N, CA, C and O of each residue as an XYZ file, in Angstrom:
632
protein
N    -150.670     33.324    177.742
C    -150.779     32.328    176.728
C    -149.876     31.132    177.031
O    -150.306     29.983    176.932
N    -148.665     31.398    177.388
C    -147.701     30.357    177.714
C    -148.180     29.551    178.927
O    -148.057     28.327    178.970
N    -148.716     30.256    179.886
C    -149.206     29.612    181.099
C    -150.365     28.667    180.760
O    -150.464     27.570    181.310
N    -151.224     29.101    179.861
C    -152.376     28.291    179.460
C    -151.918     27.017    178.736
O    -152.486     25.953    178.982
N    -150.944     27.084    177.881
C    -150.397     25.919    177.173
C    -149.810     24.920    178.163
O    -150.007     23.712    178.025
N    -149.084     25.427    179.169
C    -148.498     24.545    180.176
C    -149.588     23.839    180.979
O    -149.484     22.647    181.266
N    -150.633     24.583    181.339
C    -151.742     23.997    182.099
C    -152.438     22.910    181.277
O    -152.753     21.844    181.806
N    -152.678     23.165    180.005
C    -153.307     22.172    179.126
C    -152.423     20.932    178.965
O    -152.897     19.796    178.998
N    -151.148     21.183    178.793
C    -150.191     20.082    178.634
C    -150.166     19.217    179.899
O    -150.152     17.989    179.819
N    -150.160     19.868    181.058
C    -150.147     19.133    182.332
C    -151.440     18.363    182.513
O    -151.418     17.216    182.959
N    -152.580     18.979    182.170
C    -153.874     18.303    182.291
C    -153.919     17.074    181.381
O    -154.378     16.012    181.801
N    -153.456     17.207    180.164
C    -153.430     16.077    179.231
C    -152.516     14.962    179.731
O    -152.816     13.779    179.565
N    -151.427     15.341    180.329
C    -150.491     14.359    180.885
C    -151.151     13.603    182.036
O    -151.033     12.381    182.128
N    -151.838     14.322    182.906
C    -152.530     13.693    184.043
C    -153.620     12.759    183.538
O    -153.765     11.648    184.048
N    -154.388     13.192    182.546
C    -155.438     12.350    181.976
C    -154.823     11.096    181.345
O    -155.348      9.997    181.520
N    -153.737     11.250    180.627
C    -153.061     10.118    179.999
C    -152.557      9.114    181.026
O    -152.732      7.908    180.856
N    -151.938      9.602    182.080
C    -151.439      8.715    183.144
C    -152.600      8.014    183.831
O    -152.517      6.822    184.125
N    -153.683      8.744    184.088
C    -154.858      8.148    184.736
C    -155.467      7.049    183.866
O    -155.825      5.980    184.361
N    -155.579      7.321    182.582
C    -156.126      6.301    181.669
C    -155.226      5.066    181.618
O    -155.717      3.938    181.617
N    -153.934      5.275    181.576
C    -152.994      4.154    181.554
C    -153.107      3.337    182.837
O    -153.048      2.108    182.798
N    -153.269      4.008    183.967
C    -153.406      3.307    185.246
C    -154.689      2.484    185.277
O    -154.683      1.348    185.751
N    -155.785      3.044    184.780
C    -157.059      2.316    184.747
C    -156.937      1.094    183.843
O    -157.391      0.010    184.210
N    -156.340      1.251    182.687
C    -156.148      0.126    181.764
C    -155.287     -0.949    182.425
O    -155.587     -2.137    182.305
N    -154.235     -0.554    183.112
C    -153.357     -1.505    183.787
C    -154.128     -2.283    184.858
O    -153.986     -3.502    184.950
N    -154.933     -1.602    185.660
C    -155.714     -2.264    186.717
C    -156.718     -3.237    186.104
O    -156.861     -4.363    186.583
N    -157.407     -2.817    185.059
C    -158.377     -3.705    184.405
C    -157.679     -4.922    183.821
O    -158.176     -6.041    183.948
N    -156.553     -4.722    183.193
C    -155.787     -5.832    182.632
C    -155.328     -6.791    183.726
O    -155.406     -8.008    183.554
N    -154.855     -6.262    184.837
C    -154.423     -7.106    185.957
C    -155.582     -7.935    186.497
O    -155.403     -9.111    186.817
N    -156.764     -7.342    186.604
C    -157.937     -8.073    187.096
C    -158.319     -9.187    186.122
O    -158.596    -10.312    186.538
N    -158.333     -8.873    184.834
C    -158.684     -9.881    183.834
C    -157.697    -11.040    183.865
O    -158.103    -12.200    183.798
N    -156.420    -10.744    183.964
C    -155.403    -11.803    184.031
C    -155.568    -12.633    185.296
O    -155.489    -13.860    185.239
N    -155.794    -11.997    186.425
C    -155.963    -12.720    187.692
C    -157.175    -13.634    187.646
O    -157.108    -14.776    188.099
N    -158.281    -13.143    187.106
C    -159.483    -13.972    187.009
C    -159.249    -15.121    186.041
O    -159.675    -16.247    186.298
N    -158.583    -14.847    184.941
C    -158.309    -15.893    183.953
C    -157.393    -16.979    184.478
O    -157.566    -18.151    184.143
N    -156.424    -16.609    185.293
C    -155.471    -17.587    185.812
C    -156.011    -18.360    187.005
O    -155.594    -19.492    187.248
N    -156.923    -17.770    187.742
C    -157.459    -18.478    188.907
C    -158.504    -19.458    188.434
O    -159.230    -19.197    187.474
N    -158.575    -20.566    189.100
C    -159.565    -21.574    188.744
C    -160.361    -21.924    189.982
O    -160.455    -23.088    190.372
N    -160.925    -20.909    190.587
C    -161.680    -21.152    191.805
C    -163.164    -21.284    191.522
O    -163.979    -21.290    192.445
N    -163.518    -21.391    190.245
C    -164.924    -21.595    189.909
C    -165.350    -22.954    190.446
O    -164.584    -23.916    190.401
N    -166.567    -23.028    190.950
C    -167.032    -24.310    191.479
C    -167.151    -25.366    190.376
O    -167.410    -25.048    189.215
N    -166.962    -26.603    190.759
C    -167.106    -27.723    189.836
C    -168.589    -28.078    189.775
O    -169.242    -28.214    190.810
N    -169.109    -28.226    188.584
C    -170.498    -28.655    188.396
C    -170.574    -30.141    188.760
O    -169.782    -30.942    188.262
N    -171.519    -30.507    189.621
C    -171.630    -31.896    190.086
C    -171.833    -32.894    188.939
O    -171.467    -34.062    189.074
N    -172.402    -32.460    187.833
C    -172.602    -33.378    186.707
C    -171.272    -33.796    186.086
O    -171.206    -34.769    185.335
N    -170.214    -33.051    186.405
C    -168.882    -33.406    185.904
C    -168.494    -34.809    186.357
O    -167.754    -35.500    185.658
N    -168.984    -35.235    187.516
C    -168.578    -36.518    188.079
C    -169.412    -37.693    187.572
O    -169.334    -38.791    188.124
N    -170.195    -37.476    186.544
C    -170.924    -38.576    185.926
C    -170.022    -39.185    184.851
O    -169.501    -38.468    183.997
N    -169.839    -40.501    184.892
C    -169.001    -41.129    183.863
C    -169.561    -40.816    182.476
O    -170.776    -40.770    182.280
N    -168.662    -40.604    181.527
C    -169.085    -40.273    180.170
C    -168.279    -41.014    179.142
O    -167.587    -41.986    179.446
N    -168.377    -40.541    177.917
C    -167.690    -41.193    176.810
C    -166.176    -41.232    176.995
O    -165.529    -42.205    176.609
N    -165.613    -40.187    177.580
C    -164.153    -40.101    177.687
C    -163.647    -40.072    179.121
O    -162.519    -39.643    179.366
N    -164.461    -40.521    180.073
C    -163.969    -40.542    181.450
C    -164.657    -41.614    182.274
O    -165.807    -41.983    182.038
N    -163.909    -42.093    183.243
C    -164.396    -43.016    184.256
C    -164.257    -42.306    185.592
O    -163.327    -41.523    185.784
N    -165.173    -42.572    186.520
C    -165.157    -41.867    187.796
C    -165.319    -42.861    188.941
O    -166.159    -43.759    188.895
N    -164.498    -42.679    189.962
C    -164.628    -43.426    191.215
C    -164.865    -42.414    192.332
O    -164.158    -41.411    192.421
N    -165.857    -42.672    193.186
C    -166.131    -41.805    194.332
C    -166.038    -42.640    195.600
O    -166.638    -43.710    195.709
N    -165.269    -42.125    196.558
C    -165.060    -42.846    197.818
C    -165.286    -41.916    198.999
O    -164.863    -40.759    198.991
N    -165.959    -42.439    200.009
C    -166.131    -41.684    201.238
C    -164.840    -41.660    202.030
O    -163.888    -42.372    201.709
N    -164.813    -40.836    203.065
C    -163.589    -40.691    203.863
C    -163.212    -41.978    204.593
O    -162.061    -42.141    204.995
N    -164.164    -42.892    204.769
C    -163.848    -44.158    205.424
C    -163.052    -45.103    204.530
O    -162.448    -46.055    205.026
N    -163.040    -44.855    203.221
C    -162.318    -45.705    202.270
C    -161.050    -45.038    201.756
O    -159.973    -45.634    201.775
N    -161.187    -43.803    201.298
C    -160.043    -43.095    200.707
C    -159.040    -42.752    201.787
O    -159.416    -42.343    202.885
N    -157.778    -42.914    201.483
C    -156.737    -42.610    202.471
C    -155.625    -41.774    201.852
O    -154.450    -41.942    202.177
N    -156.012    -40.874    200.957
C    -155.021    -40.005    200.333
C    -154.481    -38.974    201.305
O    -153.333    -38.548    201.179
N    -155.285    -38.567    202.271
C    -154.889    -37.522    203.213
C    -155.250    -37.989    204.612
O    -156.425    -38.018    204.976
N    -154.248    -38.354    205.394
C    -154.480    -38.850    206.744
C    -154.159    -37.725    207.731
O    -153.109    -37.720    208.373
N    -155.087    -36.776    207.834
C    -154.901    -35.647    208.738
C    -156.261    -35.032    209.025
O    -157.293    -35.562    208.615
N    -156.251    -33.924    209.725
C    -157.505    -33.231    210.015
C    -158.124    -32.641    208.749
O    -159.256    -32.160    208.789
N    -157.407    -32.669    207.631
C    -157.900    -32.110    206.380
C    -158.443    -33.188    205.448
O    -158.531    -32.985    204.237
N    -158.802    -34.320    206.012
C    -159.379    -35.427    205.254
C    -160.656    -34.938    204.558
O    -161.524    -34.355    205.207
N    -160.777    -35.165    203.265
C    -161.987    -34.721    202.561
C    -163.190    -35.591    202.908
O    -163.047    -36.733    203.344
N    -164.363    -35.033    202.707
C    -165.597    -35.801    202.919
C    -165.718    -36.894    201.864
O    -166.059    -38.037    202.170
N    -165.431    -36.522    200.611
C    -165.498    -37.454    199.489
C    -164.253    -37.241    198.632
O    -163.824    -36.109    198.411
N    -163.684    -38.341    198.156
C    -162.576    -38.277    197.211
C    -163.065    -38.880    195.907
O    -163.576    -39.999    195.873
N    -162.899    -38.125    194.845
C    -163.292    -38.620    193.525
C    -162.050    -38.695    192.650
O    -161.218    -37.789    192.639
N    -161.947    -39.794    191.919
C    -160.850    -39.951    190.965
C    -161.483    -39.997    189.581
O    -162.351    -40.825    189.301
N    -161.033    -39.095    188.728
C    -161.555    -39.011    187.363
C    -160.443    -39.437    186.416
O    -159.374    -38.828    186.362
N    -160.726    -40.507    185.670
C    -159.783    -41.020    184.682
C    -160.243    -40.596    183.289
O    -161.356    -40.922    182.877
N    -159.403    -39.882    182.576
C    -159.683    -39.543    181.184
C    -159.159    -40.672    180.313
O    -158.157    -41.309    180.639
N    -159.846    -40.915    179.197
C    -159.376    -41.968    178.293
C    -159.740    -41.654    176.858
O    -160.553    -40.775    176.571
N    -159.118    -42.393    175.976
C    -159.358    -42.224    174.537
C    -160.177    -43.365    173.959
O    -160.209    -43.556    172.744
N    -160.831    -44.117    174.816
C    -161.616    -45.271    174.380
C    -160.877    -46.570    174.564
O    -161.494    -47.630    174.662
N    -159.569    -46.503    174.610
C    -158.744    -47.703    174.764
C    -157.853    -47.613    176.001
O    -157.838    -48.523    176.830
N    -157.114    -46.514    176.119
C    -156.154    -46.348    177.214
C    -156.525    -45.179    178.114
O    -157.152    -44.216    177.671
N    -156.136    -45.269    179.377
C    -156.289    -44.159    180.308
C    -155.236    -43.118    179.933
O    -154.055    -43.441    179.803
N    -155.666    -41.868    179.760
C    -154.763    -40.808    179.299
C    -154.526    -39.723    180.338
O    -153.668    -38.863    180.140
N    -155.257    -39.743    181.424
C    -155.084    -38.725    182.454
C    -155.841    -39.110    183.716
O    -156.754    -39.935    183.688
N    -155.443    -38.498    184.814
C    -156.086    -38.808    186.092
C    -156.029    -37.573    186.979
O    -154.981    -36.945    187.133
N    -157.177    -37.240    187.560
C    -157.254    -36.144    188.521
C    -157.961    -36.658    189.761
O    -158.898    -37.451    189.680
N    -157.491    -36.188    190.914
C    -158.095    -36.560    192.191
C    -158.739    -35.310    192.772
O    -158.093    -34.272    192.913
N    -160.012    -35.423    193.104
C    -160.780    -34.308    193.653
C    -161.094    -34.585    195.113
O    -161.784    -35.554    195.431
N    -160.592    -33.741    196.000
C    -160.950    -33.793    197.409
C    -162.138    -32.857    197.593
O    -162.027    -31.661    197.327
N    -163.258    -33.380    198.039
C    -164.446    -32.557    198.258
C    -164.619    -32.264    199.737
O    -164.505    -33.156    200.577
N    -164.895    -31.009    200.043
C    -165.126    -30.561    201.417
C    -166.543    -30.019    201.537
O    -167.186    -29.719    200.531
N    -167.022    -29.896    202.754
C    -168.383    -29.409    202.984
C    -168.587    -27.987    202.500
O    -169.640    -27.653    201.956
N    -167.573    -27.144    202.699
C    -167.710    -25.734    202.327
C    -166.467    -25.255    201.585
O    -165.419    -25.900    201.610
N    -166.609    -24.120    200.931
C    -165.477    -23.501    200.245
C    -164.407    -23.111    201.262
O    -163.213    -23.232    200.989
N    -164.835    -22.647    202.427
C    -163.878    -22.250    203.467
C    -163.065    -23.457    203.950
O    -161.856    -23.353    204.160
N    -163.739    -24.603    204.125
C    -163.023    -25.824    204.522
C    -162.006    -26.211    203.451
O    -160.887    -26.614    203.768
N    -162.396    -26.089    202.191
C    -161.491    -26.431    201.090
C    -160.289    -25.489    201.072
O    -159.155    -25.930    200.883
N    -160.533    -24.206    201.266
C    -159.418    -23.237    201.280
C    -158.460    -23.518    202.423
O    -157.243    -23.460    202.246
N    -159.001    -23.822    203.593
C    -158.151    -24.128    204.747
C    -157.309    -25.379    204.478
O    -156.113    -25.404    204.770
N    -157.935    -26.401    203.927
C    -157.199    -27.628    203.603
C    -156.155    -27.357    202.526
O    -155.030    -27.850    202.608
N    -156.528    -26.572    201.516
C    -155.615    -26.244    200.423
C    -154.342    -25.589    200.950
O    -153.241    -25.890    200.489
N    -154.502    -24.706    201.906
C    -153.348    -24.009    202.482
C    -152.482    -24.930    203.338
O    -151.311    -24.631    203.573
N    -153.042    -26.044    203.806
C    -152.314    -26.906    204.730
C    -151.910    -28.259    204.163
O    -151.192    -29.012    204.820
N    -152.353    -28.575    202.968
C    -151.965    -29.841    202.333
C    -150.864    -29.542    201.323
O    -151.017    -28.673    200.464
N    -149.776    -30.253    201.429
C    -148.637    -30.037    200.545
C    -148.588    -31.104    199.455
O    -148.766    -32.291    199.724
N    -148.348    -30.670    198.241
C    -148.161    -31.606    197.132
C    -146.862    -32.380    197.324
O    -146.731    -33.509    196.851
N    -145.905    -31.773    198.016
C    -144.620    -32.446    198.250
C    -144.794    -33.756    199.008
O    -143.966    -34.659    198.891
N    -145.872    -33.861    199.788
C    -146.146    -35.086    200.551
C    -146.865    -36.142    199.717
O    -147.094    -37.258    200.184
N    -147.214    -35.796    198.506
C    -147.990    -36.690    197.642
C    -147.116    -37.161    196.486
O    -146.931    -36.435    195.509
N    -146.591    -38.350    196.592
C    -145.721    -38.851    195.530
C    -146.505    -39.208    194.269
O    -145.906    -39.543    193.248
N    -147.807    -39.142    194.325
C    -148.666    -39.463    193.189
C    -149.167    -38.227    192.436
O    -149.802    -38.361    191.390
N    -148.886    -37.018    192.958
C    -149.448    -35.799    192.366
C    -148.376    -34.859    191.839
O    -147.295    -34.740    192.416
N    -148.695    -34.191    190.731
C    -147.817    -33.158    190.170
C    -148.064    -31.804    190.791
O    -147.126    -31.089    191.145
N    -149.338    -31.453    190.923
C    -149.699    -30.131    191.415
C    -151.113    -30.159    191.961
O    -151.797    -31.181    191.900
N    -151.546    -29.019    192.500
C    -152.900    -28.901    193.030
C    -153.434    -27.518    192.708
O    -152.677    -26.578    192.466
N    -154.746    -27.416    192.711
C    -155.424    -26.139    192.566
C    -156.727    -26.229    193.330
O    -157.189    -27.320    193.665
N    -157.312    -25.091    193.602
C    -158.587    -25.090    194.299
C    -159.671    -24.726    193.314
O    -159.477    -23.870    192.451
N    -160.809    -25.372    193.440
C    -161.941    -25.126    192.552
C    -163.212    -25.244    193.376
O    -163.754    -26.336    193.544
N    -163.684    -24.114    193.890
C    -164.871    -24.133    194.747
C    -164.586    -24.899    196.016
O    -163.646    -24.575    196.741
N    -165.394    -25.922    196.297
C    -165.203    -26.715    197.515
C    -164.338    -27.958    197.275
O    -164.363    -28.910    198.055
N    -163.576    -27.925    196.182
C    -162.689    -29.034    195.824
C    -161.234    -28.591    195.774
O    -160.917    -27.463    195.397
N    -160.357    -29.514    196.165
C    -158.942    -29.390    195.849
C    -158.713    -30.417    194.750
O    -159.066    -31.587    194.898
N    -158.120    -29.973    193.646
C    -157.934    -30.838    192.484
C    -156.443    -31.100    192.318
O    -155.642    -30.172    192.204
N    -156.089    -32.379    192.306
C    -154.701    -32.786    192.114
C    -154.564    -33.425    190.737
O    -155.381    -34.264    190.359
N    -153.548    -33.038    189.993
C    -153.209    -33.714    188.747
C    -152.252    -34.843    189.099
O    -151.203    -34.622    189.705
N    -152.624    -36.046    188.712
C    -151.807    -37.210    189.033
C    -150.625    -37.318    188.083
O    -150.701    -36.937    186.915
N    -149.542    -37.843    188.610
C    -148.362    -38.102    187.780
C    -148.693    -39.225    186.792
O    -149.453    -40.136    187.120
N    -148.133    -39.162    185.605
C    -148.432    -40.169    184.579
C    -148.196    -41.609    185.033
O    -148.913    -42.509    184.596
N    -147.216    -41.846    185.891
C    -146.968    -43.226    186.308
C    -148.115    -43.811    187.127
O    -148.119    -45.010    187.405
N    -149.079    -42.996    187.516
C    -150.233    -43.469    188.268
C    -151.324    -44.057    187.372
O    -152.197    -44.779    187.855
N    -151.282    -43.758    186.083
C    -152.334    -44.244    185.185
C    -151.811    -44.821    183.869
O    -152.534    -45.551    183.192
N    -150.581    -44.509    183.497
C    -150.052    -45.035    182.238
C    -149.999    -46.555    182.280
O    -149.675    -47.155    183.305
N    -150.320    -47.154    181.162
C    -150.281    -48.609    181.065
C    -151.605    -49.266    181.417
O    -151.755    -50.475    181.238
N    -152.574    -48.495    181.918
C    -153.889    -49.056    182.213
C    -154.798    -48.866    181.008
O    -154.846    -47.792    180.409
N    -155.506    -49.913    180.671
C    -156.502    -49.807    179.608
C    -157.849    -49.445    180.249
O    -158.034    -49.601    181.456
N    -158.759    -48.972    179.443
C    -160.106    -48.653    179.928
C    -160.757    -49.922    180.463
O    -161.421    -49.893    181.500
N    -160.570    -51.020    179.769
C    -161.157    -52.299    180.185
C    -160.649    -52.708    181.567
O    -161.433    -53.119    182.422
N    -159.336    -52.596    181.784
C    -158.766    -52.938    183.092
C    -159.319    -52.025    184.199
O    -159.650    -52.488    185.291
N    -159.413    -50.732    183.900
C    -159.893    -49.785    184.907
C    -161.367    -50.024    185.205
O    -161.788    -49.916    186.357
N    -162.148    -50.343    184.194
C    -163.565    -50.643    184.425
C    -163.712    -51.870    185.325
O    -164.597    -51.900    186.180
N    -162.860    -52.877    185.147
C    -162.891    -54.068    186.007
C    -162.549    -53.702    187.443
O    -163.177    -54.194    188.380
N    -161.557    -52.843    187.616
C    -161.169    -52.399    188.963
C    -162.322    -51.653    189.623
O    -162.654    -51.904    190.781
N    -162.929    -50.735    188.877
C    -164.046    -49.946    189.420
C    -165.226    -50.854    189.763
O    -165.825    -50.717    190.829
N    -165.556    -51.772    188.872
C    -166.667    -52.701    189.137
C    -166.386    -53.568    190.356
O    -167.285    -53.824    191.158
N    -165.147    -54.020    190.500
C    -164.782    -54.819    191.670
C    -164.893    -54.022    192.961
O    -165.352    -54.539    193.980
N    -164.474    -52.772    192.918
C    -164.565    -51.932    194.108
C    -166.039    -51.627    194.448
O    -166.410    -51.569    195.620
N    -166.867    -51.433    193.416
C    -168.293    -51.222    193.665
C    -168.908    -52.452    194.294
O    -169.675    -52.337    195.250
N    -168.586    -53.640    193.775
C    -169.130    -54.888    194.306
C    -168.688    -55.104    195.759
O    -169.429    -55.682    196.555
N    -167.495    -54.646    196.097
C    -167.001    -54.808    197.459
C    -167.538    -53.722    198.399
O    -167.276    -53.757    199.601
N    -168.282    -52.767    197.856
C    -168.838    -51.707    198.685
C    -167.864    -50.603    199.019
O    -168.093    -49.818    199.939
N    -166.767    -50.541    198.264
C    -165.725    -49.532    198.552
C    -166.020    -48.188    197.903
O    -165.414    -47.182    198.272
N    -166.941    -48.153    196.941
C    -167.215    -46.900    196.248
C    -168.572    -46.354    196.655
O    -169.485    -47.106    196.998
N    -168.689    -45.058    196.612
C    -169.943    -44.394    196.882
C    -170.695    -44.308    195.573
O    -170.188    -43.735    194.608
N    -171.881    -44.861    195.517
C    -172.697    -44.799    194.311
C    -173.573    -43.563    194.436
O    -174.322    -43.419    195.402
N    -173.475    -42.668    193.450
C    -174.239    -41.424    193.521
C    -175.314    -41.393    192.472
O    -176.060    -40.418    192.381
């Protein structure tokens, strides 16, 4: 009888530890997926809208990265509140996800005095611009800059 109680107790302990381990692994996976932002960017994101302005430049114009990791297309997305520019992100687009990952591993934010941080999102490296790169610009001023660059042929029209 005593032996049977010990066996049951040990079995319950093993089951409890196993369940806790499974819960821990599932929780770790959920957290990792939630924190990673490697989901691809939907191309419609780069269409100017009510709260954003977009500039797209080919590698012959953009000079944010002067190395073998030069992106095919650089897009700058300006967020705004209708009056002032409130945020800016720079998207480096590569031909493939593998090219983007390789560039991501070899491009340092420390070399970019205009960026706070970077993340990878599909075939894009996304940089958050420092506020001093966009603060003080109005939507009207930025639209004039974008229109001037389009007229000069500096932007890629998509």
